[in-house]
Backbone as JSON Lines, residues from 0, in Angstrom:
{"i":0,"aa":"E","n":[0.65,-1.32,-0.06],"ca":[0.09,0.06,-0.09],"c":[0.75,1.25,0.07]}
{"i":1,"aa":"N","n":[1.87,1.2,0.77],"ca":[2.88,2.41,0.84],"c":[3.4,2.76,-0.46]}
{"i":2,"aa":"F","n":[3.5,1.75,-1.4],"ca":[4.29,1.93,-2.75],"c":[3.36,2.27,-3.82]}
{"i":3,"aa":"K","n":[2.02,2.37,-3.49],"ca":[0.95,2.57,-4.55],"c":[1.26,4.07,-5.2]}
{"i":4,"aa":"D","n":[1.26,4.05,-6.51],"ca":[1.45,5.19,-7.28],"c":[2.74,5.88,-6.97]}
{"i":5,"aa":"F","n":[3.76,5.4,-6.44],"ca":[4.99,6.27,-6.26],"c":[5.83,6.24,-7.6]}
{"i":6,"aa":"D","n":[6.41,7.28,-7.58],"ca":[7.35,7.64,-8.71],"c":[8.57,6.89,-8.84]}
{"i":7,"aa":"R","n":[8.84,5.84,-9.35],"ca":[10.03,4.91,-9.28],"c":[11.17,5.7,-9.79]}
{"i":8,"aa":"D","n":[11.0,6.77,-10.8],"ca":[12.08,7.37,-11.51],"c":[12.28,8.76,-10.93]}
{"i":9,"aa":"A","n":[11.76,9.05,-9.74],"ca":[12.04,10.39,-9.07],"c":[13.46,10.41,-8.61]}
{"i":10,"aa":"E","n":[14.22,11.57,-8.65],"ca":[15.55,11.74,-8.18],"c":[15.48,12.21,-6.82]}
{"i":11,"aa":"N","n":[14.38,12.77,-6.46],"ca":[14.28,13.35,-5.07],"c":[13.03,12.72,-4.31]}
{"i":12,"aa":"L","n":[13.36,12.37,-2.88],"ca":[12.23,11.82,-2.13],"c":[12.21,12.76,-0.97]}
{"i":13,"aa":"C","n":[10.9,13.03,-0.55],"ca":[10.51,14.01,0.48],"c":[9.72,13.34,1.43]}
{"i":14,"aa":"I","n":[10.33,12.98,2.69],"ca":[9.46,12.4,3.65],"c":[9.24,13.47,4.63]}
{"i":15,"aa":"Y","n":[7.95,13.66,4.92],"ca":[7.43,14.74,5.74],"c":[6.39,14.53,6.7]}
{"i":16,"aa":"H","n":[6.11,15.21,7.73],"ca":[5.12,15.05,8.81],"c":[3.76,15.2,8.09]}
{"i":17,"aa":"G","n":[3.04,14.25,7.8],"ca":[1.88,14.51,6.95],"c":[0.5,14.82,7.54]}
{"i":18,"aa":"V","n":[0.56,15.35,8.78],"ca":[-0.84,15.49,9.53],"c":[-1.0,16.77,10.07]}
{"i":19,"aa":"D","n":[-0.1,17.86,9.75],"ca":[-0.13,19.07,10.12],"c":[0.42,20.11,9.11]}
{"i":20,"aa":"M","n":[-0.09,21.43,9.31],"ca":[0.41,22.4,8.38],"c":[1.89,22.67,8.39]}
{"i":21,"aa":"D","n":[2.73,22.43,9.34],"ca":[4.06,22.78,9.41],"c":[4.75,21.68,8.51]}
{"i":22,"aa":"G","n":[4.3,20.33,8.41],"ca":[4.95,19.46,7.55],"c":[4.49,19.67,6.17]}
{"i":23,"aa":"W","n":[3.37,20.04,5.95],"ca":[2.74,20.35,4.6],"c":[3.57,21.41,4.03]}
{"i":24,"aa":"C","n":[3.65,22.59,4.77],"ca":[4.51,23.83,4.38],"c":[5.81,23.43,4.0]}
{"i":25,"aa":"S","n":[6.35,22.67,4.9],"ca":[7.93,22.23,4.63],"c":[8.06,21.4,3.47]}
{"i":26,"aa":"A","n":[7.19,20.63,3.26],"ca":[7.13,19.64,1.87],"c":[6.95,20.56,0.66]}
{"i":27,"aa":"E","n":[6.08,21.55,0.77],"ca":[5.93,22.46,-0.39],"c":[7.25,23.33,-0.68]}
{"i":28,"aa":"L","n":[7.76,23.6,0.32],"ca":[9.23,24.42,0.15],"c":[10.15,23.62,-0.53]}
{"i":29,"aa":"V","n":[10.24,22.24,-0.17],"ca":[11.11,21.24,-0.79],"c":[10.81,21.12,-2.37]}
{"i":30,"aa":"N","n":[9.59,21.31,-2.48],"ca":[9.07,21.15,-4.0],"c":[9.57,22.26,-4.79]}
{"i":31,"aa":"E","n":[9.38,23.49,-4.14],"ca":[9.66,24.65,-4.81],"c":[11.38,24.88,-5.02]}
{"i":32,"aa":"Y","n":[11.94,24.39,-3.96],"ca":[13.48,24.36,-4.07],"c":[13.85,23.56,-5.19]}
{"i":33,"aa":"C","n":[13.52,22.29,-5.22],"ca":[13.87,21.24,-6.46],"c":[13.56,22.0,-7.79]}
{"i":34,"aa":"A","n":[12.34,22.75,-7.72],"ca":[12.1,23.38,-9.13],"c":[13.02,24.35,-9.46]}
{"i":35,"aa":"A","n":[13.45,25.24,-8.48],"ca":[14.16,26.36,-8.68],"c":[15.49,25.78,-9.05]}
{"i":36,"aa":"K","n":[16.07,24.8,-8.51],"ca":[17.53,24.19,-8.73],"c":[17.34,23.44,-10.27]}
{"i":37,"aa":"G","n":[16.21,23.34,-10.69],"ca":[16.03,22.57,-12.05],"c":[16.27,21.04,-11.93]}
{"i":38,"aa":"W","n":[15.94,20.32,-10.82],"ca":[16.06,19.05,-10.51],"c":[15.05,18.25,-11.1]}
{"i":39,"aa":"G","n":[15.18,16.99,-10.8],"ca":[13.89,16.21,-11.39],"c":[12.67,16.21,-10.3]}
{"i":40,"aa":"G","n":[11.75,15.32,-10.68],"ca":[10.61,15.26,-10.0],"c":[10.87,14.84,-8.42]}
{"i":41,"aa":"V","n":[9.82,15.29,-7.64],"ca":[9.91,14.77,-6.18],"c":[8.86,13.71,-5.91]}
{"i":42,"aa":"H","n":[9.16,12.66,-5.15],"ca":[8.24,11.77,-4.53],"c":[7.89,12.23,-3.15]}
{"i":43,"aa":"F","n":[6.74,12.44,-2.94],"ca":[6.38,12.8,-1.4],"c":[5.79,11.54,-0.74]}
{"i":44,"aa":"V","n":[6.22,11.41,0.54],"ca":[5.69,10.5,1.43],"c":[5.36,11.04,2.71]}
{"i":45,"aa":"G","n":[4.01,11.29,3.0],"ca":[3.55,11.72,4.39],"c":[3.64,10.84,5.39]}
{"i":46,"aa":"M","n":[4.17,11.0,6.5],"ca":[4.33,10.23,7.57],"c":[3.54,10.56,9.01]}
{"i":47,"aa":"N","n":[3.44,9.81,9.86],"ca":[2.53,10.08,11.04],"c":[3.59,9.43,12.09]}
{"i":48,"aa":"Y","n":[3.7,10.15,13.27],"ca":[4.55,9.45,14.43],"c":[3.86,8.23,15.04]}
{"i":49,"aa":"Q","n":[2.58,8.02,14.82],"ca":[1.86,7.0,15.4],"c":[1.95,5.77,14.73]}
{"i":50,"aa":"I","n":[2.54,5.81,13.49],"ca":[2.68,4.63,12.76],"c":[4.25,4.27,12.5]}
{"i":51,"aa":"T","n":[4.67,3.05,12.25],"ca":[6.09,2.72,12.15],"c":[6.44,2.71,10.56]}
{"i":52,"aa":"D","n":[7.76,2.65,10.23],"ca":[8.18,2.79,8.95],"c":[9.28,1.71,8.61]}
{"i":53,"aa":"P","n":[8.95,0.57,8.71],"ca":[9.96,-0.55,8.44],"c":[10.06,-0.64,6.93]}
{"i":54,"aa":"W","n":[9.12,-0.27,6.13],"ca":[9.08,-0.39,4.72],"c":[10.0,0.79,4.03]}
{"i":55,"aa":"M","n":[10.36,1.76,4.88],"ca":[11.17,2.86,4.11],"c":[12.43,2.49,3.5]}
{"i":56,"aa":"Y","n":[13.18,1.45,4.06],"ca":[14.37,1.13,3.42],"c":[13.96,0.46,2.14]}
{"i":57,"aa":"E","n":[12.81,-0.45,2.01],"ca":[12.52,-0.97,0.8],"c":[12.17,0.11,-0.37]}
{"i":58,"aa":"L","n":[11.64,1.29,0.18],"ca":[11.28,2.35,-0.78],"c":[12.59,2.99,-1.32]}
{"i":59,"aa":"Y","n":[13.66,3.13,-0.6],"ca":[14.81,3.58,-0.98],"c":[15.47,2.7,-2.35]}
{"i":60,"aa":"Q","n":[15.3,1.32,-1.97],"ca":[15.79,0.45,-2.96],"c":[15.06,0.43,-4.06]}
{"i":61,"aa":"A","n":[13.69,0.85,-4.1],"ca":[12.85,0.8,-5.26],"c":[12.98,2.01,-6.0]}
{"i":62,"aa":"M","n":[13.73,2.99,-5.64],"ca":[13.96,4.2,-6.5],"c":[15.43,4.23,-7.05]}
{"i":63,"aa":"P","n":[15.74,3.61,-7.96],"ca":[17.09,3.43,-8.56],"c":[17.98,4.57,-8.95]}
{"i":64,"aa":"V","n":[17.14,5.77,-9.25],"ca":[17.91,6.98,-9.59],"c":[17.87,8.02,-8.55]}
{"i":65,"aa":"L","n":[17.45,7.55,-7.45],"ca":[17.3,8.38,-6.14],"c":[18.74,9.21,-5.88]}
{"i":66,"aa":"R","n":[18.6,10.44,-5.72],"ca":[19.75,11.31,-5.38],"c":[19.81,12.15,-4.32]}
{"i":67,"aa":"R","n":[18.74,12.44,-3.9],"ca":[18.51,13.3,-2.83],"c":[17.28,12.85,-1.8]}
{"i":68,"aa":"V","n":[17.43,12.9,-0.43],"ca":[16.38,12.64,0.42],"c":[16.05,13.77,1.37]}
{"i":69,"aa":"F","n":[14.93,14.31,1.37],"ca":[14.66,15.36,2.27],"c":[13.78,14.92,3.33]}
{"i":70,"aa":"I","n":[14.08,15.2,4.68],"ca":[13.19,14.73,5.71],"c":[12.88,15.9,6.55]}
{"i":71,"aa":"V","n":[11.61,16.46,6.53],"ca":[11.16,17.67,7.04],"c":[9.86,17.45,8.06]}
{"i":72,"aa":"D","n":[10.23,18.07,9.23],"ca":[9.25,18.06,10.41],"c":[8.99,16.42,10.74]}
{"i":73,"aa":"Y","n":[9.98,15.79,10.52],"ca":[9.94,14.33,10.79],"c":[11.34,13.76,10.94]}
{"i":74,"aa":"H","n":[11.49,12.5,11.35],"ca":[12.87,11.86,11.3],"c":[12.83,10.52,11.03]}
{"i":75,"aa":"I","n":[13.83,9.97,10.33],"ca":[14.02,8.57,10.37],"c":[15.2,8.11,11.25]}
{"i":76,"aa":"E","n":[15.45,6.86,11.36],"ca":[16.66,6.32,12.34],"c":[17.92,6.89,11.65]}
{"i":77,"aa":"P","n":[18.83,7.32,12.55],"ca":[20.2,7.62,12.27],"c":[20.78,6.77,11.24]}
{"i":78,"aa":"K","n":[20.67,5.35,11.7],"ca":[21.36,4.37,10.91],"c":[20.88,4.33,9.31]}
{"i":79,"aa":"E","n":[19.73,4.75,9.04],"ca":[19.08,4.88,7.74],"c":[19.71,6.06,7.12]}
{"i":80,"aa":"V","n":[20.03,7.03,7.78],"ca":[20.64,8.28,7.29],"c":[21.99,7.9,6.82]}
{"i":81,"aa":"F","n":[22.86,7.46,7.77],"ca":[24.13,6.81,7.57],"c":[24.22,5.88,6.09]}
{"i":82,"aa":"A","n":[23.12,5.11,6.09],"ca":[23.22,4.17,4.81],"c":[22.9,4.9,3.59]}
{"i":83,"aa":"L","n":[22.08,6.0,3.7],"ca":[21.89,6.9,2.55],"c":[23.11,7.49,2.15]}
{"i":84,"aa":"L","n":[23.76,8.15,3.15],"ca":[25.02,8.98,2.78],"c":[26.11,7.95,2.29]}
{"i":85,"aa":"K","n":[26.3,6.84,2.73],"ca":[27.2,5.89,2.22],"c":[27.06,5.54,0.98]}
{"i":86,"aa":"K","n":[25.68,5.36,0.45],"ca":[25.42,5.16,-0.98],"c":[25.57,6.37,-1.88]}
{"i":87,"aa":"G","n":[26.17,7.52,-1.38],"ca":[26.22,8.78,-2.21],"c":[25.02,9.6,-2.37]}
{"i":88,"aa":"I","n":[23.92,9.36,-1.4],"ca":[22.73,10.08,-1.65],"c":[22.71,11.29,-0.63]}
{"i":89,"aa":"E","n":[22.4,12.35,-1.22],"ca":[22.39,13.6,-0.56],"c":[21.21,13.55,0.57]}
{"i":90,"aa":"V","n":[21.37,13.98,1.76],"ca":[20.48,13.94,2.86],"c":[20.16,15.43,3.29]}
{"i":91,"aa":"F","n":[18.93,15.84,3.47],"ca":[18.46,17.04,3.99],"c":[17.56,16.89,5.16]}
{"i":92,"aa":"W","n":[17.83,17.31,6.36],"ca":[17.11,16.96,7.48],"c":[16.68,18.45,8.31]}
{"i":93,"aa":"Y","n":[15.44,18.71,8.3],"ca":[14.92,19.82,9.1],"c":[13.83,19.34,10.07]}
{"i":94,"aa":"D","n":[14.22,19.47,11.48],"ca":[13.12,19.33,12.36],"c":[13.13,20.19,13.69]}
{"i":95,"aa":"H","n":[12.15,20.13,14.42],"ca":[12.15,20.98,15.54],"c":[11.71,20.04,16.78]}
{"i":96,"aa":"H","n":[11.51,18.93,16.64],"ca":[11.1,17.92,17.65],"c":[12.13,17.56,18.6]}
{"i":97,"aa":"T","n":[11.95,17.8,19.9],"ca":[12.91,17.68,20.9],"c":[13.36,16.22,20.98]}
{"i":98,"aa":"T","n":[12.53,15.27,20.83],"ca":[12.83,13.84,20.88],"c":[13.78,13.48,19.68]}
{"i":99,"aa":"A","n":[13.45,14.0,18.45],"ca":[14.36,13.63,17.33],"c":[15.72,14.47,17.51]}
{"i":100,"aa":"I","n":[15.93,15.58,18.02],"ca":[17.1,16.29,18.16],"c":[17.94,15.43,19.13]}
{"i":101,"aa":"D","n":[17.25,15.14,20.27],"ca":[17.96,14.32,21.32],"c":[18.62,13.04,20.71]}
{"i":102,"aa":"K","n":[17.71,12.28,20.06],"ca":[18.06,10.87,19.35],"c":[19.33,11.05,18.49]}
{"i":103,"aa":"Y","n":[19.42,12.13,17.67],"ca":[20.49,12.4,16.88],"c":[21.7,13.0,17.39]}
{"i":104,"aa":"A","n":[21.69,13.55,18.57],"ca":[22.85,14.11,19.17],"c":[24.07,13.46,19.25]}
{"i":105,"aa":"P","n":[24.17,12.26,19.68],"ca":[25.35,11.45,19.6],"c":[25.96,11.08,18.17]}
{"i":106,"aa":"Y","n":[25.18,11.32,17.21],"ca":[25.67,10.93,15.82],"c":[25.94,12.33,15.0]}
{"i":107,"aa":"M","n":[25.51,13.49,15.45],"ca":[25.85,14.73,14.68],"c":[27.22,15.02,14.11]}
{"i":108,"aa":"H","n":[28.43,14.67,15.06],"ca":[29.55,14.86,14.76],"c":[30.11,14.1,13.5]}
{"i":109,"aa":"D","n":[29.56,12.72,13.55],"ca":[29.98,11.88,12.48],"c":[29.08,12.24,11.24]}
{"i":110,"aa":"L","n":[27.91,12.53,11.3],"ca":[27.13,12.92,10.3],"c":[27.55,14.05,9.47]}
{"i":111,"aa":"H","n":[28.11,14.93,10.15],"ca":[28.61,16.47,9.6],"c":[29.96,16.18,8.88]}
{"i":112,"aa":"Q","n":[30.56,14.88,8.99],"ca":[31.78,14.62,8.25],"c":[31.47,14.35,6.71]}
{"i":113,"aa":"Y","n":[30.2,14.27,6.45],"ca":[29.71,13.99,5.11],"c":[29.2,15.54,4.47]}
{"i":114,"aa":"D","n":[29.9,15.97,3.46],"ca":[29.56,17.08,2.83],"c":[28.13,17.18,2.27]}
{"i":115,"aa":"T","n":[27.43,15.92,2.05],"ca":[26.31,15.65,1.61],"c":[25.09,15.56,2.6]}
{"i":116,"aa":"F","n":[25.44,15.96,3.78],"ca":[24.51,16.12,4.86],"c":[24.26,17.37,5.28]}
{"i":117,"aa":"H","n":[22.98,17.86,5.07],"ca":[22.55,19.32,5.35],"c":[21.46,19.18,6.56]}
{"i":118,"aa":"C","n":[21.73,19.92,7.58],"ca":[20.81,19.79,8.8],"c":[20.66,21.17,9.34]}
{"i":119,"aa":"L","n":[19.56,21.45,9.82],"ca":[19.23,22.6,10.65],"c":[17.91,22.11,11.55]}
{"i":120,"aa":"T","n":[18.36,22.2,12.93],"ca":[17.32,21.91,13.93],"c":[17.17,22.95,15.01]}
{"i":121,"aa":"S","n":[16.04,23.1,15.55],"ca":[15.82,24.05,16.67],"c":[14.51,23.88,17.22]}
{"i":122,"aa":"T","n":[14.27,23.92,18.49],"ca":[13.08,23.75,19.19],"c":[12.32,25.28,18.98]}
{"i":123,"aa":"A","n":[13.0,26.18,18.81],"ca":[12.42,27.69,18.95],"c":[11.44,27.95,17.79]}
{"i":124,"aa":"I","n":[11.67,27.28,16.71],"ca":[10.88,27.65,15.55],"c":[10.27,26.43,14.76]}
{"i":125,"aa":"S","n":[9.39,26.58,13.94],"ca":[8.86,25.52,13.25],"c":[9.72,24.71,12.09]}
{"i":126,"aa":"A","n":[9.48,23.6,11.63],"ca":[10.2,22.83,10.71],"c":[10.18,23.64,9.28]}
{"i":127,"aa":"A","n":[9.11,24.3,9.03],"ca":[8.92,25.16,7.88],"c":[9.88,26.33,7.84]}
{"i":128,"aa":"A","n":[10.03,26.95,9.05],"ca":[10.95,28.0,9.13],"c":[12.39,27.71,9.09]}
{"i":129,"aa":"L","n":[12.68,26.4,9.51],"ca":[14.13,25.87,9.45],"c":[14.3,25.45,7.92]}
{"i":130,"aa":"T","n":[13.4,24.97,7.36],"ca":[13.5,24.42,5.97],"c":[13.67,25.64,4.95]}
{"i":131,"aa":"L","n":[12.93,26.82,5.16],"ca":[13.03,27.94,4.37],"c":[14.29,28.56,4.43]}
{"i":132,"aa":"Q","n":[14.71,28.74,5.9],"ca":[16.07,29.35,6.22],"c":[17.24,28.62,5.5]}
{"i":133,"aa":"S","n":[17.18,27.31,5.58],"ca":[18.19,26.48,5.19],"c":[18.39,26.42,3.43]}
{"i":134,"aa":"L","n":[17.25,26.3,2.95],"ca":[17.1,25.96,1.53],"c":[17.46,27.26,0.74]}
{"i":135,"aa":"V","n":[16.94,28.55,1.37],"ca":[17.38,29.62,0.76],"c":[18.78,29.78,0.73]}
{"i":136,"aa":"A","n":[19.31,29.48,1.89],"ca":[20.8,29.79,1.97],"c":[21.44,28.72,0.97]}
{"i":137,"aa":"L","n":[21.22,27.62,0.89],"ca":[21.75,26.62,-0.11],"c":[21.62,27.01,-1.72]}
{"i":138,"aa":"S","n":[20.58,27.55,-2.0],"ca":[20.2,27.82,-3.28],"c":[20.6,28.99,-4.02]}
{"i":139,"aa":"S","n":[21.64,29.61,-3.24],"ca":[22.2,30.94,-3.8],"c":[21.15,32.0,-4.27]}
{"i":140,"aa":"K","n":[20.06,32.09,-3.67],"ca":[19.08,33.15,-3.82],"c":[18.02,32.66,-5.03]}
{"i":141,"aa":"D","n":[18.34,31.48,-5.57],"ca":[17.35,31.11,-6.66],"c":[16.01,30.77,-6.05]}
{"i":142,"aa":"L","n":[15.82,30.28,-4.9],"ca":[14.58,29.75,-4.23],"c":[14.02,31.09,-3.73]}
{"i":143,"aa":"Y","n":[14.86,31.95,-3.23],"ca":[14.29,33.18,-2.72],"c":[13.55,33.96,-3.71]}
{"i":144,"aa":"E","n":[14.14,34.18,-4.82],"ca":[13.63,34.93,-5.92],"c":[12.42,34.4,-6.56]}
{"i":145,"aa":"S","n":[12.42,33.07,-6.62],"ca":[11.33,32.21,-7.29],"c":[10.19,32.29,-6.34]}
{"i":146,"aa":"L","n":[10.42,32.26,-5.14],"ca":[9.17,32.42,-4.1],"c":[8.76,33.91,-4.2]}
{"i":147,"aa":"L","n":[9.66,34.87,-4.16],"ca":[8.97,36.17,-4.34],"c":[8.19,36.56,-5.53]}
{"i":148,"aa":"V","n":[8.52,35.82,-6.59],"ca":[7.83,36.0,-7.89],"c":[6.31,35.34,-7.87]}
{"i":149,"aa":"H","n":[6.52,33.9,-7.42],"ca":[5.29,33.29,-7.47],"c":[4.32,33.18,-6.2]}
{"i":150,"aa":"Y","n":[5.08,33.35,-4.97],"ca":[4.36,33.42,-3.78],"c":[4.98,34.52,-2.88]}
{"i":151,"aa":"P","n":[4.57,35.9,-3.09],"ca":[5.19,37.0,-2.39],"c":[4.89,37.05,-0.95]}
{"i":152,"aa":"N","n":[3.83,36.17,-0.57],"ca":[3.42,36.38,0.85],"c":[3.88,34.97,1.64]}
{"i":153,"aa":"V","n":[4.7,34.14,1.09],"ca":[5.27,32.99,1.71],"c":[5.95,33.18,2.88]}
{"i":154,"aa":"F","n":[6.68,34.16,2.94],"ca":[7.58,34.33,4.32],"c":[6.55,34.73,5.6]}
{"i":155,"aa":"D","n":[5.38,35.3,5.21],"ca":[4.43,35.76,6.25],"c":[3.74,34.43,6.56]}
{"i":156,"aa":"V","n":[3.38,33.56,5.65],"ca":[2.84,32.29,5.72],"c":[3.72,31.47,6.59]}
{"i":157,"aa":"V","n":[5.02,31.36,6.47],"ca":[5.82,30.47,7.28],"c":[6.11,31.0,8.6]}
{"i":158,"aa":"R","n":[6.0,32.27,8.74],"ca":[6.08,32.79,10.17],"c":[5.04,32.49,10.94]}
{"i":159,"aa":"L","n":[3.69,32.6,10.38],"ca":[2.48,32.19,11.03],"c":[2.31,30.73,11.15]}
{"i":160,"aa":"V","n":[2.64,30.02,10.34],"ca":[2.85,28.34,10.64],"c":[3.72,28.16,11.76]}
{"i":161,"aa":"S","n":[4.7,28.86,11.9],"ca":[5.8,28.64,13.04],"c":[5.18,29.11,14.2]}
{"i":162,"aa":"T","n":[4.54,30.19,14.21],"ca":[3.81,30.75,15.44],"c":[2.69,29.66,15.99]}
{"i":163,"aa":"W","n":[2.11,29.26,15.18],"ca":[1.05,28.34,15.5],"c":[1.6,26.72,16.02]}
{"i":164,"aa":"D","n":[2.72,26.33,15.21],"ca":[3.11,24.98,15.54],"c":[4.07,25.05,16.77]}
{"i":165,"aa":"T","n":[4.55,26.14,17.1],"ca":[5.35,26.11,18.32],"c":[4.49,26.79,19.53]}
{"i":166,"aa":"W","n":[3.29,27.12,19.05],"ca":[2.39,27.67,20.25],"c":[2.95,28.93,20.93]}
{"i":167,"aa":"N","n":[3.52,29.76,19.99],"ca":[4.1,30.98,20.57],"c":[3.09,32.14,20.63]}
{"i":168,"aa":"K","n":[2.61,32.34,22.0],"ca":[1.58,33.36,22.3],"c":[2.17,34.68,22.76]}
{"i":169,"aa":"S","n":[3.4,34.84,22.4],"ca":[3.89,36.29,22.87],"c":[3.47,37.48,22.2]}
{"i":170,"aa":"D","n":[2.93,37.25,20.98],"ca":[2.17,38.42,20.42],"c":[0.74,37.68,20.02]}
{"i":171,"aa":"P","n":[-0.24,38.17,20.88],"ca":[-1.65,37.71,20.79],"c":[-2.17,37.79,19.54]}
{"i":172,"aa":"E","n":[-1.97,39.04,18.87],"ca":[-2.53,39.29,17.6],"c":[-2.02,38.3,16.55]}
{"i":173,"aa":"T","n":[-0.73,38.0,16.43],"ca":[0.04,37.24,15.54],"c":[-0.5,35.73,15.73]}
{"i":174,"aa":"F","n":[-0.75,35.49,16.99],"ca":[-1.24,34.09,17.35],"c":[-2.61,33.93,16.83]}
{"i":175,"aa":"E","n":[-3.29,34.85,16.9],"ca":[-4.81,34.78,16.47],"c":[-4.89,34.65,14.9]}
{"i":176,"aa":"R","n":[-3.88,35.35,14.29],"ca":[-3.7,35.21,12.72],"c":[-3.46,33.84,12.45]}
{"i":177,"aa":"A","n":[-2.48,33.26,13.22],"ca":[-1.89,31.97,12.95],"c":[-3.14,30.83,13.15]}
{"i":178,"aa":"K","n":[-3.84,31.05,14.09],"ca":[-4.88,30.19,14.42],"c":[-5.91,30.01,13.27]}
{"i":179,"aa":"C","n":[-6.21,31.38,12.73],"ca":[-7.21,31.43,11.64],"c":[-6.59,30.78,10.36]}
{"i":180,"aa":"L","n":[-5.41,31.02,10.07],"ca":[-4.59,30.72,8.91],"c":[-4.64,28.84,9.08]}
{"i":181,"aa":"N","n":[-4.3,28.34,10.12],"ca":[-4.38,26.92,10.25],"c":[-5.65,26.6,10.14]}
{"i":182,"aa":"S","n":[-6.95,26.97,10.73],"ca":[-8.18,26.5,10.66],"c":[-8.59,26.8,9.28]}
{"i":183,"aa":"G","n":[-8.39,27.75,8.54],"ca":[-8.97,27.97,7.27],"c":[-8.38,27.11,6.19]}
{"i":184,"aa":"L","n":[-6.98,26.82,6.31],"ca":[-6.45,26.04,5.17],"c":[-6.44,24.65,5.42]}
{"i":185,"aa":"F","n":[-6.68,24.17,6.67],"ca":[-6.52,22.74,6.91],"c":[-7.7,22.01,6.08]}
{"i":186,"aa":"E","n":[-8.6,22.64,5.88],"ca":[-9.75,21.96,5.1],"c":[-9.77,22.35,3.79]}
{"i":187,"aa":"R","n":[-8.73,23.1,3.23],"ca":[-8.82,23.57,1.76],"c":[-7.61,23.17,1.06]}
{"i":188,"aa":"V","n":[-6.58,22.61,1.71],"ca":[-5.49,22.28,0.94],"c":[-5.25,20.62,0.77]}
{"i":189,"aa":"H","n":[-4.49,20.2,-0.22],"ca":[-4.35,18.77,-0.43],"c":[-2.87,18.68,-0.19]}
{"i":190,"aa":"P","n":[-2.45,18.1,0.76],"ca":[-0.96,18.04,1.23],"c":[-0.3,17.09,0.14]}
{"i":191,"aa":"P","n":[0.9,17.51,-0.27],"ca":[1.62,18.67,0.59],"c":[1.46,19.85,-0.23]}
{"i":192,"aa":"F","n":[0.51,19.91,-1.2],"ca":[0.35,21.16,-1.93],"c":[-0.73,21.85,-1.66]}
{"i":193,"aa":"G","n":[-0.75,23.21,-1.77],"ca":[-1.85,24.11,-1.66],"c":[-1.78,25.16,-0.64]}
{"i":194,"aa":"V","n":[-0.68,24.97,0.25],"ca":[-0.48,26.01,1.24],"c":[-0.35,27.47,0.72]}
{"i":195,"aa":"F","n":[0.59,27.63,-0.14],"ca":[1.0,28.71,-0.87],"c":[-0.11,29.16,-1.78]}
{"i":196,"aa":"H","n":[-0.58,28.19,-2.62],"ca":[-1.5,28.57,-3.66],"c":[-2.87,29.14,-3.06]}
{"i":197,"aa":"K","n":[-3.25,28.84,-1.98],"ca":[-4.57,29.24,-1.41],"c":[-4.42,30.48,-0.74]}
{"i":198,"aa":"M","n":[-3.24,31.09,-0.58],"ca":[-3.04,32.31,0.05],"c":[-3.06,33.73,-1.04]}
């Protein structure tokens, strides 16, 4: 069932938290990044922390031209990341969950020995904010300029998503806007696409 309709020839795989706006927004940023870089198609896999993923390794094996794996607002086991890196596959990981950050802490030094490992984590902001920050930096302004042309309000959307997902109530007015965004879009978007299109 997990392999139904998957794109066997995709060069890029995006594993994202599939049950909330932060995961959807992060995945859509990955899609825009790959488009801005002129890379091939992206196969998206929405995950939930309430289910296990023993089939994930099989998915990697079923994608013979896989070159990049993006993991946003979610995490896979560190040993799987090492296995991907050793195969020459580039890995991007952006997450803000304390449990994931703590799990990876003992491995971060070794992971950063690989030039093909890109990571940004923090519990202070959402995964979407981390994804945007890192991918804009990596793209040499290609993504930034593309987003400004196609979705000029994307930076405000990401800020509101971050406010809601981290439950930041320091500015009540901003938090209320974030609440309205989340409620309004949750019924209108088709994950992982539609977050920016509906604004």
